[in-house]
N, C-alpha and C positions, 0 to 999 in steps of 0.2 A: 504493500499499499504505500503510495507516494504523499507523503505530507510533509509540507515545509515547516521548518520548526527551528528554534534557537531557545537556549538557556541564558538568563541573565544571572550571574553568581557574584561572589566577592571572597575576599581573604577572612572576612570575620563578620560578625554581626554588627550593625551600627554603621556599616558603610554605604549605605543608600540605595539598597536593593529594592527595597518596596516601592519608594519614591521614584527612582528611575524607571524601574518596570512601568508603573503605573503611567509615566510620562510616556513612555514609549508607545504603551497603548493607546494612550489619548492622542498622541500625534498621528498614530496609523487611522484612528477613526477620523481624525480630522482631514485626512488624505483619502477618506472613502476606504481603507483598508479594512477587511472583515477579520478581527483576530479572535482567536480562542485562548482561553489563559488557564494555566495551571500554577499550582504552588506545591513545590517539594516538601515532603515531610508533614506531620499531622497539624500542621498551623490552621486555626479557624479564622483568623482576623485579617491576615492578609488578602485573602480570597475575596472578603468583603469589598475592600478598596479595588481589587480588579472588577468586581461586579458593579461598582460605582461607575467607574470609567466605560466599560463597554457595554453595561446594560443587560448582561446575560451571566449565568453561573460560571465561576471558576471552581476548577475541580482538583482534588489533591493526587499526587503521585508519590505513593509511599511504598517502598520495597519489602520493609517489614511487615506493615499492616496487610498488604495487598499481594506481596510476593510479585516474582517477574510478570508471570502471566496476567496479574490484575492489572499492574502498571501500564503494560501495553495496550490491555482492552479499554481502559480509561482514556487513555490517549488517543487510541484510534476512532473510537465511539463518539467522542466529543470535540476532536481537533479535524476529523474527517473532512466537514463541508466548510470549513473556515480558509481564509487564504494564508494563514499563518498561525501557527500554535507559538506560543511565546510562555516560556517556563521560568518560574522566579524559584532561586534555589534557597537552601535553609542552612542558616548559621554560616560557617565557614565551608569553603568548596568542599573539603574533603573531610568534613567533621562528620562522623557516624556513630555507631552504637558504642555507649558506655564510654565515649571519648578517647577509645584506642583502636578504633575500626573506621576503614570508610563504608562499610556496610551501613544501607539507608541514607547515606550522605547525598548532596546533589550529585557528585561525581558517580555514585553508584547508578543514580536515575538517568543521567547523560549516557553511561555505558551501557544501560538495558535499553535504551532508546536510541541510541547512536545520534545523539544529539550535538550540533555545534555549539559550543559556550563562549559567552561573551563576557569577561571579568569586569566587574566595576572595580576601579582601583581609587580607593580615596587618598587623593594627594596632599591634603592638608598638612604641612611641613615636609614635603617629600618631594624631591626633583630626579637627580641623577639615581636614588636608590630604588626609585621605581623600577629600573632596569633588572638588578638582582632579585627584587621581591616577584617580578613577572616572570624570568627566567626559572626561579626557584619552583613555582607553581606549576610551569609548563614541563618541567623536567623530572617532578616529583614520581608521576607514572607515565610509564612507556607510550602511552595513547592518552593524554591529558584530556582531551577533546577541545581545550582552549584555543581557540583560533582568533579571539579579537578581544579588545579591552576598549573602555570607555572611561574616561579620566573625570573623576567628581572632584569638586570644590577645588578647583583649578582657575586661574585667571587667564582672560583671553590672550594677554601677553605671553604668559608662558606655554601656551596649550602649544602653537606651533613648532615651538622647540623641544618640547617634550615629546611630541607626537613624532618628529624626525629622530631623535634619539631613540626611543623604543622601538621603532620601526626597524632601524638601522642596525641595532644592537640585538634585537630579539627575535626579528622575523615576524613578530605578532601586529596584525594590522589593528590601528587605533580608530575606532569608528566614531570619535567626537568626544564632546565633553560638555559636563554641567558645570557652570560657576558657583560660586556660595550664592545660597537661596534661602536666606533666613525665613522668610514669610511664607515659604512652601513646605517647611519642615512638618513631619507628622508627628503628632504628639504620642507619648508611650504612657502605660501604667504597667502594673506588675505581671499581667500576662500578655503583654505586648503593648502594640498600638493600640490608642484608643479608638473606638468605633468610629466609622466616618459618619453615622448618624448624630454623633454626640458633638459636631462643629458644624455649626452653620455655613462656616466658610470653606467646607470640604471642596464643594463643587468649584467654587472660584479658584481654590489653590490647584487643583487638578486640570483647570482650563490654563491658568497661567503657566502651569509645569510642562503640560501639552505644546504650548506655544514655543516655550524655551527648547524642549527636544526639537522640534522642527526647525530651529535655529540652528543646533549647534551639535546636533546627532545625525549621523548619516543613516538615515532610515532606510533609502534606497538600497546601499550596501548590506543592512541587516537582512532585507528581504531578499537579496541574492545570496546570502551566507545560508538563510533559512532553506531556499531551493537547492543548495548543494547537500542537503541532508539525504542518506540512502534510505531505500525503501524501508519500511518497518518490517522487522523479522517477525518471526513467530506465527505466521499465518496458518500452520497446521499443528501448532501446541495444542495442548488440552486448554480449553478456555474454562474460565469460571463458570461452575455449575448453578444454574439458577432454580430455586425451589420450585414444585409444581404450583401454577398458579389456582386458587380456589375461587370462588365466588366473590365478587366485589365486596369489601367490608370498611365500612367507615371506620377511621381511626382519627382520634383527636390529637392533634399536634401543638404543643405548647411553642408559642414563636411570638416575641415581644423583646424589648429591651433587656429584659432580664433572662431571657431563654433563646439565645440567638446563635450558639454553637453548634453548627450542621455540616457533617459530609453530604454534599450534595448527592452523592453517589448511594448515599443509604438510603434517602429519600426515594430516590427513583427506583431503587433495588425493590423497596417495599411496596411502591406504585405497581412494578412489573409483576409481584406476587399477588396482588390483587388489593392493595390497600388505596382506598380514597383518603387521601389525607385532608384533614379538617382543622385549619388552623385556629388557634384562639390565645387569648392573653389572660394569664394567671394576674397580671397587673391591672386589666381593666374589665374584663368581662365579669359578668355575675356567677355565671356557673360553666359548666363543661358543655361542649355541643351537645343537641340533641342526637339521639339513634347514634351514638358511636360504640363500639365494641372492643376499643383497646385507647390506650393513653402513651403518649410518649413524651418525655421531659429530658431534653439534651442539656448540655452546659451553658454557661453563660455568666452573669454578673448577678445573681440573687441577694448577694451580701450587699451590694448598692443599691438595692431596692427592697431590703429588708422590711422596712416600716411600711411601705406601700403594699407590698406581699401580704403581709400579716393583717392590714387592715382591711383588705378584702377579704372579710370572713366567709361570705355566701360562697366564693369560689374555693375556699380552701374546705369548707363543709361539703360541697358539692363532689371534690376529688374524693375526699376520706369516705364518704358513702359509697361511691362506686367502687371503690377499691375494697372497701370491706365487703361488698357485694360478690367479689370475684373477677372483677374486670382486668385483663391482661394489664401489664404496664412495664415500659423499661424507663429506667431513670438513671442518667450519668451526670456525675460530676455535681454542677449545679443543681441539676434536676433531683440529684439523692440528696442533696443539703436541703432543697424545697420540701421533700417528702417527710423530713424528720420531726422532732416535736419544736426544736429552737433553732433560730440563727443568731448568734451573738457577734454583735459589730466589733470595730476596733475600740470603740469607747466602753465596752463591756455590758451594753445594753442588750437585753435579749428579746427577741420578737418570735411570738408562736407562729410555727409554720402548720403543713397538714397534719402531721403528728401520726400518720399510718406507720412510720418507721420509729425506732426508739433512738433517743440520744440526741445532744445537741451538736451543732456544727460551730466551731469557733476559729478565730486567726491565730494562727502559729507566729506570724512576724517574720517567717522565713519560707522559703520554698520547701514544703514538705515533701513532695514527691515530685521526681522529674523524670521521663524518659519512658522507654518502653519497657513493657514485661510481656510475661507468657501467662496466661491464666490456665490451670489444671485442676481437675479434682472434682469440681461441680456439674451440675445439671442446671437447664436453660429451660424453664416451664417444664419441668420435670423429665425433659429429654436431654440424653447425653450428648454433650457438644465436643468432645474432645479437647485439642488445644485451641486457645483464643488468642491470637496477638493483640496487644493493647498498648496504649499509653496513657500516663499519669502526668499532669502538670497542674498544681494546685497549691496555694498557700494556706489554706483551710484544711482543718482535720474535723474528724467526728469522733464523739464518744462510742460509737458502735457502727465500725465500718464494715461489719459481716465477717463471716469466716468459712463461707462455703467453697472458696476457691483457694487455690496457693498462687500468689503473684511472684514469679522469679525473674531477676533482672536479667538479660542476655549478658554473657561474657563477666559474670560476678557472681559470688557466692550468696548475694543478698536476697532474701525471701521474706514474705509476710503473707498472712491470711487476709483475706477480703471478699467482699460481695455478698450481698443479701439475696438470697435466690430461693423463691418459694414456687408452687405450681402455678403462680400468677403473677409474681413480681421478680424484676431481674434490675437490682439496683445496687450502684457503687460508685468510686471516684473514676475507674478507669474508662478512657473513651475506647470504643470499638470502632474498626471500618468493617461493614458487614462482608465486603469481597476478601477478607482474610478468614470467614468463615460462615458460611451461607445457612448454617443449622440455626443461627439465631435468629434472623428475620423469618424463617420457615417455621421454628417454634412458636414464636411470637405470633405469626398470623393463623397457624392453627388452634392455638389457645383462642384467639379472637374470634375464630370461627365457630369455635365450641360454645363461647360466651353468647355470640349471636344466636345461635341455635336454641339454647336453653331459655335466653330471654326473649324470643322472638323479635328481635331487632330487625327492621326492615331496613 
């Protein structure tokens, strides 16, 4: 399958990957080029910025959560109709599992998909030293896939001289530069960038960024580089097995400012297996949607909205009543916190939540869990699920995280018990991509179908 594509990466986090990727996407849209966008790794927030720019969903490419065949399937399915697929890397280009491996790194995704890579080089306080920096990254692996660089935070005066120096001494093409843009910076908080909806000037920033990229980055050259990518391999490999599709079942999806961390592929996979997803807001709606047979609470920032969530008592009671009645439910991270008894904020104030699960969630003041895990030993909606690849990233903890599964860190001896799993509830801090284990959506949908029949839900 011929699929023009490039990856935008950097030597480290904080070098401008998301800002420049969004600027490139915006510049392409301004030139009536139709891009598809992807984010390497388990990030939820950066794809929201991609979507804000191009108006359609961005997808995650994660070789730990989805394996190689899942990565290629997601890329082919969602990039096949675009003029170009633009991937944003994760962390530093070679940074992968456990901090000691390139597995699940941006480099790993570039290798799996055979994608040409353009590296963002933060040039603040840097000039000639850019040459050995680039040489080191290019030569670290026999085939680094790095074929170009974009210089960030460099003056127009210095750019021409640095471009000549880099191209002469490294053989790597320079595709342009971005000057210091103080008013285009994307603000961060502890889980990453602040959400694009939290700033009224996000659209204005992205518009300005797109105009700047059009002026100083070689978009035509990037398109030519993308066209040089070989055909995607793996046409005859075993594809991700989709669960059998039952009759259409209405599933309530918590979706608002507090619950907004979605893998788009998870939602689409559920739809392929028969789910009619009905969005609702635990912040604003009075109760769960009518005639639903299952509930989904994914991650987000419930701790920032704890008081508002708590004040919506009718919604909390509606959810608790439905779950006590046996309605199937998946709850991840922030969703798991919401189903507990209380959320405590950083001031020490406690706010009542749904209360179907025991315990209080509370801030720890530090990153409590971070990185990939493999879950084993438990069941999902009463069904054996085998090994489940997952990811954790949270500053909060709970008094009762569950003990149904063993979470094991890859390339490490660390492990711990986690997850609350009953015949109707699957809840905990780990985030799960369903392409890594399709038994999870299959078990959820089967359980929801049983609930619909028993309660005569139409």
